[in-house]
N, C-alpha and C positions, 0 to 999 in steps of 0.2 A: 723486505728494509732492512733496516740494522737497531738495533734493540738500543740503541747509544744515540745522541747526538754525536755524531765524528768529526762535528767543526768545531763543538768544546770543548771533544776530550780534547783536542791538540791544540787550543787554544790552555787548557787548564797544565797538558806536556809543555808548553813554551815558560809559561808562566810558576812552574814548579806549588799550583796551587792542588794540594792534594780536595779540599773541599768540590771545587771547583768538578776534579774529575771525578766523587763523586753523583754529585747532580748532573753531572753529561752522562754519567749510565746507566741512573733513575729516570733518564728521559727517553724516546721512544727518538729513533735519529727521521730526521723528514728527507733524506737522501737514498736510492737505492745502492743496494750495495753492486759492485760491481760496474759502476753510473764510467759512461764514457768519455763523459763532458771535459773530465781534468787530462785524460788524454788528445782533444782535440785546442784547450788553450792549452796546453806547449806547446803543441804543434803551433799555434801563432805566436808564444811569446817568440820562441827559440826559430819559424821564419822568418818574424818581423827583426830581431838580433840579427842576421845574417844577411837580409833584405839593407835593412840601413847603413852595417855598419862597410857590403862591396859599394852599395851605389854611394859614400860617403866618400869610399879610397877614389873611385871613379872622377866623381868633381874636386877630391884634393891632387890627384894624379896630374888634371888637364890644369887647375889653377898653378900647381909647379909651375906648369912647361910656359902657365902664359897664353894658354890659347883664347878663342873665341867663348862669347857664350852659348854660340850656337855648337859649337863642336861639344859642350860640355855636357848640354841639353838632347844631342846624339849618341853620345856614347854611356850618359844616363839610362835614353829609354830603353838602349839595347839592353843595358844589362839586367834591368828588371822583366823582361821579355825572358831573353838567356838562360840567363842563370833562375829567372823563380821559375820559368818550364822547365831548364832541370832538379832544380831541386823537388820540384812536383812530382816528377816521376818519378825520383830517387825513392824520392818516400812512398810510392806507392808501388814500384815493385821491388823494396825492404820488405814493404808490410805484407806485400802479398805473397812474398817467400816465405817469410818468418809462419805469416800463416799456414804456410802448405807444407812445415814442418812441425809444425804445433798439432795440425790433425793429423802428420801420417805419425804420430809417435802414439799422438793421442787413440789410433787405431789400433795399431801391432800392441798395447797397452791391452787393450779390453779383448784383442783377438788372447795373449795370452791368458789372459784372469778367466775366458770364459774357456778354453783348454783345457788347461793345466795352473786352476784354482792354489790347488798347496804350492807350488813351486812359488807363486808369487806371495803368498801369504809369510812362507819362508823366505821368501825376500826382504819383504817387509818387518818382520821380528829383524833380522841382522839389521838394516840399517837404524830401529829403534833402539835398539844393542849396544846401534856404536853410538847414542845418541847420550850413554847414561842411562838408561833405560834399563830398569831388571827386565828379564825372560821370561815370567809371568804377568807380569804388567804390560808388555810384549804382545802378548797372547792375547788378553784380555783387550786390548784394543784392535787387533788386526781381527779381533772374531767379532768384535762390534761392526769397524769400518764395514768389514766385505757385507756383510749383509745389503747394504744398499750398495750397485754397482755406481751411480755415478759421484757419489762420494767419494769409493774408491778411485776409480780410476781420476778424478778431481787431486786427490793427497797421494797419488803416486805419480803423479808428472810432476809434485813440487819433489816430493820426499827424491826421488827415485837419478829425474830429470832436471829439474831445479825452475821448472816453465809452470807458468801461470795459461790454464785455457780459458784464454778469452782474447776469441780472433777478434782483431779490428778491423775494420770497414777500409781496404786500399785506395779507393776513391777518395772519401770524406776526408781524408789524410792528406791528401795529394788538397785535394778543392781549398782547404784551410790553408796548406804550407803558399799552395801561389797569391792566391789574396793576401797572408799576411805581410808576403813574403813580397809585391808590388806595392805594399797599403804604406806600410813603414820605409821599405826604400822608393818613395817618392818623400820624403820629408826633406833630403838633399838638396833637392832639385825643383823647390817650391822658388827660394829665391833667383835663382839663375831663371826660373821660368817665369819671375816676375819682371826682372829686367829685361829679360827678351821681348817683352810685350810695352813696357814700357821702360826703354834707358833712358837708365839716372835713378831708376824709382830706389835705389839703395845705394848708399855710396862705392860702400865696400861687402860685397855679394858676400866671398866667401867667408871672413870674420860673420855677416849674419845666418849661413847658412853655418858654420862649426858652431855657434850657441846652440842654434836649434836642433841639429842633429845630436849636439853633449846634453840637452838635455832632454832628448827622446832618448836616450842611449841610457842614459839613467833613470828616469823612469822607466824602462822594460826588465833593465839589470833589477830594481827594486820589484818587479814584479814577478820575477825568475827567485825569488824567493821564497814566494808562495810552493814551488815545489824542493826545493833546495831546501827549505828548512832554516834558511841564516838567515842575518840580520837585513833588514831590506836596503840601509845604510851602505852596509860593508858590499852586496850584490851591487849594486847599483852601481855606487862607484868605481868597485870593479873591470865591471863593464865598460863605463864612462873611460879607465883606464886603460884596455883592451882598444879599446876603439878610435882612442887616442894615438896610440900605437900603429895602429894599421894605416890612419892619416897622416900623419908624419911620414912614414914609409917609403906611401903613395907619390905623397908632396914632396919627397928629399930625390925618387927615381924623376918624378918629370920633369923639377929644377934641372939636375943632371942629367936628361937626357931632350931637355929643352929645345935645345938648338937641329935636332935634327927634323925638327917638324918645320 
């Protein structure tokens, strides 16, 4: 457990409230150190953003080409499944590859420390001295850390390789990415689907779909600010603009090439 309330510390930093910072450090945090919940939330947000933008680009392209609602649904759902699986598989493979790399480096560092600790200590002293710490202080710090192998290896991974030894679950990342992509990617298809079941229910389905998608993009962009530490409105507006540019490009291409259909 953390010896502070991390969320309150973050809030204190955003508001530059020093008294709130003191209170945050005087309280025991209620979240475990190194929790992977944030990683999965991040996968959900970014998977959702990708899903809604790519699916709406399909809807915009079909609308620009003046094709039927049936074509919108066929291409839209095909995009949901194909791109969703592609993203999930890519997330799975990249996470597993990263884990394998971290594990291999961790085992190498462990072998080096157990077989030639003097050399490893010398290397760590040099790293600390390069940061401006005196040689005497660096030796003192290294002597203390080297008494605990687990602590030593974790710190060495960061200082020497810039890696945090926190292995993620490739399967969980992939599942979160796929379902987030599919869930938010379905948003642009809601109106076309309603109009397909009840023709004429929405007089301008593309406009209605654009409004719903734009609002969802803004909300997801605002949620993204949780991880980027940017202002929620700026982050939301930025994502709305990016999505609008992608949709406009798709609409323009559909309009230009519509005669081929």
